[in-house]
C-alpha positions, 0 to 999 in steps of 0.5 A: 205889189200893193193890194189890188195891183195886177200885172198888165201887158200894154196892148200897144208896146207889150210891156208889162206894168203894174195896174193900178199903181198910185200916181201912174197915168197908166190905164187898164190897157196901156202903160204910162209911156203909151198913154201919151201917144196920140190915139191913132198912132196907138191904135196902129201900134196895137195892130202891129203888136198883135200881128207880131205876137201872132207871128211869134206864136205861129213860129213857136208852134212850127218850131215845136212841130218840127222837133217832135218825133213823127207820129 
C-alpha cells in the first residue's frame, strides 16, 4: 500500500478497496466499479447493503447467544 492509501469499504457493494489509488476513479465512499453506477441506483444499493450488514450482525449475535452457557 502506497503512502497515504487506506483500505476502504464501498458503501454500495461492500467490496474492500485502496483509497486513494493513483489513476483509480474510486472515491472515499465508493469503489471504482460502483462510481459508474447512477446515483439513484447507488443509493438503493447502499440501503440494501446496510440492511444486509445489519441482519448479518444480528444473526451473528443470536448465534453467539444461543451457544453461550446459561447465566
